[in-house]
All heavy atoms as TSV, in Angstrom:
chain	resi	resn	atom	element	x	y	z
A	1	MET	N	N	0.847	-1.169	-0.004
A	1	MET	CA	C	0.007	-0.004	0.004
A	1	MET	C	C	0.890	1.234	-0.001
A	1	MET	O	O	1.841	1.326	0.751
A	1	MET	CB	C	-0.883	-0.043	1.254
A	1	MET	CG	C	-1.904	1.054	1.291
A	1	MET	SD	S	-2.969	0.936	2.738
A	1	MET	CE	C	-4.077	-0.326	2.216
A	2	ASN	N	N	0.579	2.198	-0.863
A	2	ASN	CA	C	1.420	3.385	-0.904
A	2	ASN	C	C	1.050	4.356	0.203
A	2	ASN	O	O	0.039	4.234	0.869
A	2	ASN	CB	C	1.368	4.063	-2.291
A	2	ASN	CG	C	0.016	4.632	-2.615
A	2	ASN	OD1	O	-0.692	5.095	-1.746
A	2	ASN	ND2	N	-0.340	4.592	-3.883
A	3	LYS	N	N	1.897	5.350	0.387
A	3	LYS	CA	C	1.736	6.311	1.484
A	3	LYS	C	C	0.414	7.066	1.380
A	3	LYS	O	O	-0.255	7.309	2.379
A	3	LYS	CB	C	2.912	7.270	1.504
A	3	LYS	CG	C	2.991	8.119	2.730
A	3	LYS	CD	C	4.264	8.928	2.735
A	3	LYS	CE	C	4.407	9.664	4.048
A	3	LYS	NZ	N	5.656	10.405	4.139
A	4	HIS	N	N	-0.006	7.414	0.172
A	4	HIS	CA	C	-1.246	8.174	-0.029
A	4	HIS	C	C	-2.452	7.368	0.478
A	4	HIS	O	O	-3.306	7.908	1.147
A	4	HIS	CB	C	-1.440	8.540	-1.493
A	4	HIS	CG	C	-2.703	9.283	-1.776
A	4	HIS	ND1	N	-2.912	10.566	-1.334
A	4	HIS	CD2	C	-3.826	8.908	-2.423
A	4	HIS	CE1	C	-4.106	10.951	-1.714
A	4	HIS	NE2	N	-4.686	9.969	-2.372
A	5	ASN	N	N	-2.511	6.079	0.163
A	5	ASN	CA	C	-3.624	5.243	0.613
A	5	ASN	C	C	-3.631	5.067	2.134
A	5	ASN	O	O	-4.694	4.974	2.731
A	5	ASN	CB	C	-3.594	3.881	-0.069
A	5	ASN	CG	C	-4.016	3.959	-1.517
A	5	ASN	OD1	O	-4.688	4.915	-1.927
A	5	ASN	ND2	N	-3.648	2.973	-2.295
A	6	GLU	N	N	-2.458	5.017	2.733
A	6	GLU	CA	C	-2.381	4.856	4.172
A	6	GLU	C	C	-2.980	6.071	4.891
A	6	GLU	O	O	-3.588	5.931	5.937
A	6	GLU	CB	C	-0.928	4.660	4.615
A	6	GLU	CG	C	-0.363	3.325	4.199
A	6	GLU	CD	C	1.104	3.167	4.536
A	6	GLU	OE1	O	1.641	4.005	5.281
A	6	GLU	OE2	O	1.706	2.212	4.037
A	7	GLU	N	N	-2.856	7.240	4.316
A	7	GLU	CA	C	-3.415	8.456	4.914
A	7	GLU	C	C	-4.932	8.451	4.881
A	7	GLU	O	O	-5.571	9.111	5.679
A	7	GLU	CB	C	-2.870	9.683	4.191
A	7	GLU	CG	C	-1.386	9.895	4.371
A	7	GLU	CD	C	-0.863	11.048	3.523
A	7	GLU	OE1	O	-1.669	11.805	2.967
A	7	GLU	OE2	O	0.363	11.164	3.438
A	8	LEU	N	N	-5.538	7.698	3.956
A	8	LEU	CA	C	-6.983	7.694	3.785
A	8	LEU	C	C	-7.684	6.631	4.621
A	8	LEU	O	O	-8.903	6.584	4.641
A	8	LEU	CB	C	-7.340	7.499	2.307
A	8	LEU	CG	C	-6.857	8.592	1.364
A	8	LEU	CD1	C	-7.221	8.237	-0.075
A	8	LEU	CD2	C	-7.462	9.939	1.739
A	9	GLU	N	N	-6.938	5.790	5.322
A	9	GLU	CA	C	-7.544	4.737	6.117
A	9	GLU	C	C	-8.334	5.324	7.273
A	9	GLU	O	O	-7.898	6.271	7.924
A	9	GLU	CB	C	-6.476	3.781	6.663
A	9	GLU	CG	C	-5.906	2.872	5.607
A	9	GLU	CD	C	-4.951	1.847	6.201
A	9	GLU	OE1	O	-5.198	1.409	7.336
A	9	GLU	OE2	O	-3.982	1.508	5.526
A	10	LEU	N	N	-9.496	4.763	7.521
A	10	LEU	CA	C	-10.333	5.214	8.631
A	10	LEU	C	C	-9.942	4.477	9.897
A	10	LEU	O	O	-9.666	3.283	9.873
A	10	LEU	CB	C	-11.809	4.938	8.334
A	10	LEU	CG	C	-12.429	5.720	7.190
A	10	LEU	CD1	C	-13.861	5.256	6.974
A	10	LEU	CD2	C	-12.397	7.204	7.473
A	11	CYS	N	N	-9.932	5.184	10.981
A	11	CYS	CA	C	-9.681	4.595	12.283
A	11	CYS	C	C	-10.969	4.687	13.095
A	11	CYS	O	O	-11.209	5.699	13.755
A	11	CYS	CB	C	-8.539	5.311	13.001
A	11	CYS	SG	S	-6.968	5.146	12.145
A	12	LEU	N	N	-11.800	3.681	12.971
A	12	LEU	CA	C	-13.087	3.675	13.657
A	12	LEU	C	C	-12.917	3.095	15.065
A	12	LEU	O	O	-12.336	2.033	15.232
A	12	LEU	CB	C	-14.109	2.866	12.890
A	12	LEU	CG	C	-14.408	3.346	11.461
A	12	LEU	CD1	C	-15.359	2.403	10.770
A	12	LEU	CD2	C	-14.954	4.751	11.472
A	13	LYS	N	N	-13.430	3.831	16.036
A	13	LYS	CA	C	-13.374	3.364	17.401
A	13	LYS	C	C	-14.707	2.713	17.754
A	13	LYS	O	O	-15.768	3.259	17.442
A	13	LYS	CB	C	-13.134	4.529	18.366
A	13	LYS	CG	C	-11.806	5.219	18.158
A	13	LYS	CD	C	-11.656	6.383	19.083
A	13	LYS	CE	C	-10.353	7.111	18.806
A	13	LYS	NZ	N	-10.212	8.316	19.642
A	14	PRO	N	N	-14.668	1.549	18.401
A	14	PRO	CA	C	-15.930	0.935	18.797
A	14	PRO	C	C	-16.662	1.837	19.774
A	14	PRO	O	O	-16.057	2.451	20.645
A	14	PRO	CB	C	-15.504	-0.376	19.476
A	14	PRO	CG	C	-14.046	-0.476	19.342
A	14	PRO	CD	C	-13.515	0.796	18.772
A	15	ARG	N	N	-17.956	1.966	19.598
A	15	ARG	CA	C	-18.762	2.792	20.479
A	15	ARG	C	C	-19.783	1.930	21.189
A	15	ARG	O	O	-20.295	0.957	20.621
A	15	ARG	CB	C	-19.474	3.903	19.707
A	15	ARG	CG	C	-18.474	4.868	19.072
A	15	ARG	CD	C	-19.181	6.016	18.420
A	15	ARG	NE	N	-19.867	5.578	17.203
A	15	ARG	CZ	C	-20.585	6.371	16.419
A	15	ARG	NH1	N	-20.737	7.622	16.731
A	15	ARG	NH2	N	-21.157	5.906	15.348
A	16	THR	N	N	-20.097	2.313	22.395
A	16	THR	CA	C	-21.114	1.599	23.147
A	16	THR	C	C	-22.459	1.815	22.469
A	16	THR	O	O	-22.770	2.935	22.049
A	16	THR	CB	C	-21.175	2.131	24.595
A	16	THR	OG1	O	-19.889	2.001	25.181
A	16	THR	CG2	C	-22.172	1.355	25.417
A	17	THR	N	N	-23.223	0.769	22.358
A	17	THR	CA	C	-24.530	0.863	21.705
A	17	THR	C	C	-25.624	0.344	22.632
A	17	THR	O	O	-25.341	-0.334	23.629
A	17	THR	CB	C	-24.575	0.044	20.403
A	17	THR	OG1	O	-24.362	-1.325	20.707
A	17	THR	CG2	C	-23.530	0.532	19.404
A	18	GLU	N	N	-26.827	0.709	22.306
A	18	GLU	CA	C	-27.988	0.220	23.042
A	18	GLU	C	C	-29.074	-0.116	22.023
A	18	GLU	O	O	-29.279	0.626	21.049
A	18	GLU	CB	C	-28.508	1.300	23.998
A	18	GLU	CG	C	-29.649	0.821	24.866
A	18	GLU	CD	C	-30.030	1.829	25.932
A	18	GLU	OE1	O	-29.203	2.691	26.260
A	18	GLU	OE2	O	-31.161	1.726	26.430
A	19	THR	N	N	-29.733	-1.208	22.204
A	19	THR	CA	C	-30.805	-1.622	21.319
A	19	THR	C	C	-32.090	-0.911	21.719
A	19	THR	O	O	-32.412	-0.839	22.903
A	19	THR	CB	C	-31.007	-3.144	21.399
A	19	THR	OG1	O	-29.782	-3.782	21.022
A	19	THR	CG2	C	-32.122	-3.607	20.480
A	20	VAL	N	N	-32.800	-0.370	20.718
A	20	VAL	CA	C	-34.090	0.260	20.958
A	20	VAL	C	C	-35.130	-0.394	20.055
A	20	VAL	O	O	-34.806	-0.971	19.010
A	20	VAL	CB	C	-34.051	1.782	20.683
A	20	VAL	CG1	C	-33.125	2.491	21.647
A	20	VAL	CG2	C	-33.673	2.067	19.264
A	21	SER	N	N	-36.348	-0.307	20.471
A	21	SER	CA	C	-37.443	-0.870	19.706
A	21	SER	C	C	-38.443	0.239	19.421
A	21	SER	O	O	-38.835	0.981	20.331
A	21	SER	CB	C	-38.116	-2.000	20.505
A	21	SER	OG	O	-39.230	-2.499	19.822
A	22	ILE	N	N	-38.831	0.390	18.149
A	22	ILE	CA	C	-39.826	1.397	17.786
A	22	ILE	C	C	-40.877	0.761	16.899
A	22	ILE	O	O	-40.608	-0.228	16.206
A	22	ILE	CB	C	-39.190	2.604	17.080
A	22	ILE	CG1	C	-38.483	2.195	15.794
A	22	ILE	CG2	C	-38.233	3.339	17.996
A	22	ILE	CD1	C	-38.010	3.355	14.938
A	23	LYS	N	N	-42.060	1.334	16.925
A	23	LYS	CA	C	-43.137	0.867	16.055
A	23	LYS	C	C	-43.147	1.757	14.824
A	23	LYS	O	O	-43.150	2.978	14.921
A	23	LYS	CB	C	-44.475	0.935	16.777
A	23	LYS	CG	C	-44.585	-0.072	17.897
A	23	LYS	CD	C	-45.977	-0.044	18.503
A	23	LYS	CE	C	-46.050	-1.099	19.607
A	23	LYS	NZ	N	-47.395	-1.197	20.152
A	24	ILE	N	N	-43.112	1.124	13.658
A	24	ILE	CA	C	-43.123	1.834	12.381
A	24	ILE	C	C	-44.268	1.236	11.558
A	24	ILE	O	O	-44.410	0.010	11.483
A	24	ILE	CB	C	-41.777	1.616	11.619
A	24	ILE	CG1	C	-40.627	2.165	12.437
A	24	ILE	CG2	C	-41.837	2.268	10.237
A	24	ILE	CD1	C	-39.264	1.907	11.819
A	25	PRO	N	N	-45.067	2.093	10.948
A	25	PRO	CA	C	-46.140	1.562	10.101
A	25	PRO	C	C	-45.581	0.602	9.038
A	25	PRO	O	O	-44.484	0.848	8.496
A	25	PRO	CB	C	-46.742	2.822	9.440
A	25	PRO	CG	C	-46.383	3.931	10.373
A	25	PRO	CD	C	-45.049	3.564	10.963
A	26	ILE	N	N	-46.304	-0.434	8.765
A	26	ILE	CA	C	-45.843	-1.480	7.843
A	26	ILE	C	C	-45.508	-0.896	6.475
A	26	ILE	O	O	-44.500	-1.261	5.874
A	26	ILE	CB	C	-46.900	-2.603	7.719
A	26	ILE	CG1	C	-46.992	-3.357	9.048
A	26	ILE	CG2	C	-46.553	-3.566	6.588
A	26	ILE	CD1	C	-48.118	-4.375	9.111
A	27	GLU	N	N	-46.340	0.045	5.992
A	27	GLU	CA	C	-46.093	0.648	4.681
A	27	GLU	C	C	-44.771	1.394	4.672
A	27	GLU	O	O	-44.000	1.327	3.712
A	27	GLU	CB	C	-47.221	1.610	4.308
A	27	GLU	CG	C	-48.585	0.943	4.153
A	27	GLU	CD	C	-49.313	0.749	5.491
A	27	GLU	OE1	O	-48.857	1.284	6.537
A	27	GLU	OE2	O	-50.328	0.037	5.490
A	28	ALA	N	N	-44.470	2.119	5.750
A	28	ALA	CA	C	-43.207	2.846	5.846
A	28	ALA	C	C	-42.039	1.865	5.909
A	28	ALA	O	O	-40.993	2.097	5.272
A	28	ALA	CB	C	-43.206	3.770	7.054
A	29	LEU	N	N	-42.196	0.798	6.655
A	29	LEU	CA	C	-41.133	-0.199	6.768
A	29	LEU	C	C	-40.851	-0.840	5.411
A	29	LEU	O	O	-39.683	-1.034	5.046
A	29	LEU	CB	C	-41.523	-1.266	7.795
A	29	LEU	CG	C	-40.487	-2.321	8.121
A	29	LEU	CD1	C	-39.212	-1.668	8.658
A	29	LEU	CD2	C	-41.035	-3.320	9.121
A	30	GLU	N	N	-41.887	-1.167	4.658
A	30	GLU	CA	C	-41.691	-1.745	3.324
A	30	GLU	C	C	-40.979	-0.755	2.404
A	30	GLU	O	O	-40.097	-1.143	1.631
A	30	GLU	CB	C	-43.047	-2.177	2.724
A	30	GLU	CG	C	-43.673	-3.344	3.446
A	30	GLU	CD	C	-42.791	-4.573	3.530
A	30	GLU	OE1	O	-42.124	-4.913	2.514
A	30	GLU	OE2	O	-42.725	-5.198	4.601
A	31	SER	N	N	-41.328	0.526	2.497
A	31	SER	CA	C	-40.631	1.542	1.697
A	31	SER	C	C	-39.178	1.662	2.094
A	31	SER	O	O	-38.300	1.787	1.239
A	31	SER	CB	C	-41.338	2.904	1.859
A	31	SER	OG	O	-42.638	2.855	1.317
A	32	LEU	N	N	-38.901	1.619	3.391
A	32	LEU	CA	C	-37.520	1.670	3.870
A	32	LEU	C	C	-36.716	0.496	3.345
A	32	LEU	O	O	-35.556	0.644	2.942
A	32	LEU	CB	C	-37.492	1.693	5.400
A	32	LEU	CG	C	-37.896	3.013	6.056
A	32	LEU	CD1	C	-38.199	2.788	7.536
A	32	LEU	CD2	C	-36.785	4.033	5.898
A	33	LYS	N	N	-37.320	-0.686	3.351
A	33	LYS	CA	C	-36.637	-1.868	2.836
A	33	LYS	C	C	-36.306	-1.716	1.356
A	33	LYS	O	O	-35.223	-2.117	0.914
A	33	LYS	CB	C	-37.502	-3.114	3.061
A	33	LYS	CG	C	-37.601	-3.545	4.508
A	33	LYS	CD	C	-38.512	-4.751	4.646
A	33	LYS	CE	C	-38.660	-5.198	6.095
A	33	LYS	NZ	N	-39.573	-6.333	6.232
A	34	LYS	N	N	-37.222	-1.144	0.584
A	34	LYS	CA	C	-36.972	-0.932	-0.851
A	34	LYS	C	C	-35.823	0.048	-1.055
A	34	LYS	O	O	-34.956	-0.162	-1.907
A	34	LYS	CB	C	-38.236	-0.407	-1.538
A	34	LYS	CG	C	-39.313	-1.456	-1.711
A	34	LYS	CD	C	-40.540	-0.862	-2.368
A	34	LYS	CE	C	-41.668	-1.879	-2.407
A	34	LYS	NZ	N	-42.906	-1.292	-2.968
A	35	VAL	N	N	-35.846	1.139	-0.304
A	35	VAL	CA	C	-34.776	2.135	-0.429
A	35	VAL	C	C	-33.443	1.516	-0.043
A	35	VAL	O	O	-32.425	1.706	-0.724
A	35	VAL	CB	C	-35.078	3.379	0.435
A	35	VAL	CG1	C	-33.888	4.316	0.479
A	35	VAL	CG2	C	-36.304	4.106	-0.101
A	36	ALA	N	N	-33.439	0.757	1.044
A	36	ALA	CA	C	-32.202	0.112	1.502
A	36	ALA	C	C	-31.651	-0.837	0.427
A	36	ALA	O	O	-30.461	-0.824	0.126
A	36	ALA	CB	C	-32.448	-0.633	2.803
A	37	ALA	N	N	-32.539	-1.635	-0.157
A	37	ALA	CA	C	-32.102	-2.565	-1.196
A	37	ALA	C	C	-31.571	-1.819	-2.409
A	37	ALA	O	O	-30.560	-2.205	-2.986
A	37	ALA	CB	C	-33.261	-3.468	-1.599
A	38	ASN	N	N	-32.218	-0.716	-2.763
A	38	ASN	CA	C	-31.798	0.088	-3.905
A	38	ASN	C	C	-30.417	0.705	-3.667
A	38	ASN	O	O	-29.649	0.891	-4.606
A	38	ASN	CB	C	-32.821	1.189	-4.185
A	38	ASN	CG	C	-32.557	1.901	-5.475
A	38	ASN	OD1	O	-32.337	1.286	-6.510
A	38	ASN	ND2	N	-32.561	3.221	-5.432
A	39	ARG	N	N	-30.110	1.011	-2.409
A	39	ARG	CA	C	-28.805	1.596	-2.070
A	39	ARG	C	C	-27.778	0.520	-1.717
A	39	ARG	O	O	-26.679	0.830	-1.307
A	39	ARG	CB	C	-28.951	2.541	-0.882
A	39	ARG	CG	C	-29.704	3.796	-1.190
A	39	ARG	CD	C	-29.733	4.666	0.040
A	39	ARG	NE	N	-30.340	5.945	-0.239
A	39	ARG	CZ	C	-29.992	7.074	0.350
A	39	ARG	NH1	N	-29.058	7.077	1.267
A	39	ARG	NH2	N	-30.604	8.188	0.044
A	40	ASP	N	N	-28.182	-0.736	-1.828
A	40	ASP	CA	C	-27.323	-1.876	-1.474
A	40	ASP	C	C	-26.863	-1.768	-0.025
A	40	ASP	O	O	-25.673	-1.902	0.301
A	40	ASP	CB	C	-26.118	-1.961	-2.413
A	40	ASP	CG	C	-25.429	-3.311	-2.364
A	40	ASP	OD1	O	-26.107	-4.306	-2.043
A	40	ASP	OD2	O	-24.221	-3.380	-2.633
A	41	MET	N	N	-27.833	-1.472	0.859
A	41	MET	CA	C	-27.576	-1.338	2.294
A	41	MET	C	C	-28.545	-2.254	3.035
A	41	MET	O	O	-29.569	-2.644	2.501
A	41	MET	CB	C	-27.863	0.104	2.771
A	41	MET	CG	C	-27.069	1.181	2.101
A	41	MET	SD	S	-27.640	2.828	2.565
A	41	MET	CE	C	-26.926	2.985	4.199
A	42	THR	N	N	-28.201	-2.552	4.275
A	42	THR	CA	C	-29.160	-3.235	5.122
A	42	THR	C	C	-30.156	-2.207	5.641
A	42	THR	O	O	-29.887	-0.995	5.642
A	42	THR	CB	C	-28.460	-3.908	6.327
A	42	THR	OG1	O	-27.877	-2.891	7.149
A	42	THR	CG2	C	-27.408	-4.914	5.871
A	43	LEU	N	N	-31.283	-2.681	6.102
A	43	LEU	CA	C	-32.283	-1.800	6.689
A	43	LEU	C	C	-31.690	-1.072	7.900
A	43	LEU	O	O	-31.879	0.144	8.060
A	43	LEU	CB	C	-33.523	-2.594	7.095
A	43	LEU	CG	C	-34.624	-1.817	7.807
A	43	LEU	CD1	C	-35.169	-0.686	6.950
A	43	LEU	CD2	C	-35.737	-2.755	8.234
A	44	GLU	N	N	-30.964	-1.786	8.728
A	44	GLU	CA	C	-30.336	-1.181	9.911
A	44	GLU	C	C	-29.353	-0.073	9.515
A	44	GLU	O	O	-29.363	1.007	10.103
A	44	GLU	CB	C	-29.620	-2.241	10.736
A	44	GLU	CG	C	-28.992	-1.671	11.986
A	44	GLU	CD	C	-28.294	-2.749	12.837
A	44	GLU	OE1	O	-28.391	-3.942	12.528
A	44	GLU	OE2	O	-27.667	-2.346	13.812
A	45	ALA	N	N	-28.559	-0.317	8.503
A	45	ALA	CA	C	-27.583	0.694	8.043
A	45	ALA	C	C	-28.301	1.932	7.523
A	45	ALA	O	O	-27.888	3.064	7.794
A	45	ALA	CB	C	-26.684	0.111	6.974
A	46	LEU	N	N	-29.388	1.743	6.792
A	46	LEU	CA	C	-30.157	2.886	6.271
A	46	LEU	C	C	-30.751	3.694	7.415
A	46	LEU	O	O	-30.692	4.928	7.395
A	46	LEU	CB	C	-31.247	2.410	5.310
A	46	LEU	CG	C	-32.116	3.523	4.708
A	46	LEU	CD1	C	-31.277	4.388	3.780
A	46	LEU	CD2	C	-33.315	2.944	3.983
A	47	LEU	N	N	-31.330	3.015	8.392
A	47	LEU	CA	C	-31.903	3.728	9.529
A	47	LEU	C	C	-30.840	4.511	10.292
A	47	LEU	O	O	-31.046	5.670	10.673
A	47	LEU	CB	C	-32.631	2.749	10.455
A	47	LEU	CG	C	-33.898	2.125	9.878
A	47	LEU	CD1	C	-34.409	1.015	10.799
A	47	LEU	CD2	C	-34.978	3.178	9.647
A	48	LYS	N	N	-29.690	3.909	10.502
A	48	LYS	CA	C	-28.584	4.595	11.179
A	48	LYS	C	C	-28.139	5.808	10.368
A	48	LYS	O	O	-27.829	6.867	10.916
A	48	LYS	CB	C	-27.406	3.650	11.415
A	48	LYS	CG	C	-27.642	2.643	12.497
A	48	LYS	CD	C	-26.434	1.734	12.628
A	48	LYS	CE	C	-26.602	0.701	13.705
A	48	LYS	NZ	N	-25.395	-0.143	13.840
A	49	PHE	N	N	-28.090	5.648	9.036
A	49	PHE	CA	C	-27.703	6.751	8.165
A	49	PHE	C	C	-28.691	7.905	8.288
A	49	PHE	O	O	-28.290	9.053	8.460
A	49	PHE	CB	C	-27.633	6.256	6.714
A	49	PHE	CG	C	-27.440	7.350	5.706
A	49	PHE	CD1	C	-26.193	7.941	5.542
A	49	PHE	CD2	C	-28.498	7.786	4.938
A	49	PHE	CE1	C	-26.008	8.965	4.605
A	49	PHE	CE2	C	-28.320	8.811	4.012
A	49	PHE	CZ	C	-27.070	9.391	3.852
A	50	TYR	N	N	-29.980	7.599	8.212
A	50	TYR	CA	C	-31.002	8.646	8.319
A	50	TYR	C	C	-30.935	9.327	9.694
A	50	TYR	O	O	-31.013	10.561	9.777
A	50	TYR	CB	C	-32.390	8.052	8.133
A	50	TYR	CG	C	-32.784	7.770	6.698
A	50	TYR	CD1	C	-33.832	6.913	6.413
A	50	TYR	CD2	C	-32.136	8.357	5.611
A	50	TYR	CE1	C	-34.229	6.646	5.109
A	50	TYR	CE2	C	-32.509	8.097	4.304
A	50	TYR	CZ	C	-33.575	7.241	4.056
A	50	TYR	OH	O	-33.958	6.987	2.760
A	51	ILE	N	N	-30.814	8.568	10.742
A	51	ILE	CA	C	-30.740	9.153	12.083
A	51	ILE	C	C	-29.500	10.019	12.212
A	51	ILE	O	O	-29.567	11.159	12.706
A	51	ILE	CB	C	-30.758	8.039	13.166
A	51	ILE	CG1	C	-32.130	7.371	13.184
A	51	ILE	CG2	C	-30.415	8.610	14.538
A	51	ILE	CD1	C	-32.188	6.087	13.980
A	52	GLY	N	N	-28.350	9.518	11.784
A	52	GLY	CA	C	-27.112	10.283	11.888
A	52	GLY	C	C	-27.161	11.569	11.091
A	52	GLY	O	O	-26.731	12.636	11.563
A	53	GLN	N	N	-27.695	11.503	9.880
A	53	GLN	CA	C	-27.788	12.665	9.007
A	53	GLN	C	C	-28.675	13.734	9.630
A	53	GLN	O	O	-28.300	14.908	9.701
A	53	GLN	CB	C	-28.335	12.235	7.640
A	53	GLN	CG	C	-28.346	13.311	6.595
A	53	GLN	CD	C	-28.850	12.756	5.265
A	53	GLN	OE1	O	-29.797	11.986	5.218
A	53	GLN	NE2	N	-28.211	13.176	4.194
A	54	SER	N	N	-29.844	13.347	10.094
A	54	SER	CA	C	-30.767	14.302	10.691
A	54	SER	C	C	-30.235	14.837	12.022
A	54	SER	O	O	-30.416	16.014	12.325
A	54	SER	CB	C	-32.147	13.648	10.919
A	54	SER	OG	O	-32.723	13.319	9.669
A	55	LEU	N	N	-29.591	13.991	12.773
A	55	LEU	CA	C	-29.029	14.421	14.053
A	55	LEU	C	C	-27.952	15.487	13.840
A	55	LEU	O	O	-27.925	16.510	14.532
A	55	LEU	CB	C	-28.461	13.209	14.818
A	55	LEU	CG	C	-27.846	13.486	16.176
A	55	LEU	CD1	C	-28.845	14.127	17.116
A	55	LEU	CD2	C	-27.308	12.194	16.774
A	56	ARG	N	N	-27.057	15.261	12.872
A	56	ARG	CA	C	-26.011	16.244	12.582
A	56	ARG	C	C	-26.624	17.581	12.161
A	56	ARG	O	O	-26.162	18.651	12.562
A	56	ARG	CB	C	-25.058	15.728	11.514
A	56	ARG	CG	C	-24.056	14.707	12.041
A	56	ARG	CD	C	-22.990	14.362	11.007
A	56	ARG	NE	N	-23.555	13.697	9.826
A	56	ARG	CZ	C	-23.843	12.404	9.754
A	56	ARG	NH1	N	-23.597	11.618	10.786
A	56	ARG	NH2	N	-24.346	11.891	8.655
A	57	GLN	N	N	-27.665	17.540	11.331
A	57	GLN	CA	C	-28.326	18.767	10.887
A	57	GLN	C	C	-28.947	19.503	12.070
A	57	GLN	O	O	-28.801	20.728	12.191
A	57	GLN	CB	C	-29.407	18.458	9.864
A	57	GLN	CG	C	-28.873	18.012	8.512
A	57	GLN	CD	C	-29.970	17.568	7.559
A	57	GLN	OE1	O	-31.146	17.538	7.905
A	57	GLN	NE2	N	-29.571	17.206	6.344
A	58	ASP	N	N	-29.629	18.792	12.947
A	58	ASP	CA	C	-30.265	19.427	14.091
A	58	ASP	C	C	-29.229	19.972	15.075
A	58	ASP	O	O	-29.388	21.074	15.625
A	58	ASP	CB	C	-31.195	18.446	14.814
A	58	ASP	CG	C	-32.467	18.179	14.025
A	58	ASP	OD1	O	-32.764	18.931	13.078
A	58	ASP	OD2	O	-33.185	17.214	14.372
A	59	LEU	N	N	-28.143	19.241	15.289
A	59	LEU	CA	C	-27.104	19.722	16.203
A	59	LEU	C	C	-26.423	20.959	15.645
A	59	LEU	O	O	-26.030	21.841	16.415
A	59	LEU	CB	C	-26.076	18.609	16.463
A	59	LEU	CG	C	-26.565	17.452	17.335
A	59	LEU	CD1	C	-25.502	16.358	17.387
A	59	LEU	CD2	C	-26.894	17.926	18.744
A	60	ALA	N	N	-26.279	21.041	14.330
A	60	ALA	CA	C	-25.653	22.211	13.718
A	60	ALA	C	C	-26.496	23.473	13.922
A	60	ALA	O	O	-25.967	24.577	13.949
A	60	ALA	CB	C	-25.431	21.962	12.231
A	61	LYS	N	N	-27.812	23.299	14.068
A	61	LYS	CA	C	-28.708	24.428	14.272
A	61	LYS	C	C	-28.690	24.936	15.716
A	61	LYS	O	O	-29.118	26.047	15.975
A	61	LYS	CB	C	-30.136	24.047	13.908
A	61	LYS	CG	C	-30.331	23.766	12.424
A	61	LYS	CD	C	-31.751	23.311	12.167
A	61	LYS	CE	C	-31.939	22.873	10.720
A	61	LYS	NZ	N	-33.296	22.370	10.488
A	62	LEU	N	N	-28.197	24.109	16.635
A	62	LEU	CA	C	-28.194	24.497	18.055
A	62	LEU	C	C	-27.132	25.534	18.354
A	62	LEU	O	O	-26.111	25.610	17.803
A	62	LEU	CB	C	-27.987	23.273	18.946
A	62	LEU	CG	C	-29.103	22.252	18.913
A	62	LEU	CD1	C	-28.740	21.088	19.847
A	62	LEU	CD2	C	-30.420	22.834	19.358
């Protein structure tokens, strides 16, 4: 691996997580599954992406 590629490596730190349970209308869940499949993502990854994106936007407004 060249020096340039080594600079681009991500150093992800494990973070503590907690499992949550939410109720989502079936129609919305089916739509989320379609979007996730279209993006070649898991449903969980898509939900985390949406939450993270919206959270960053809201925190930037504070």
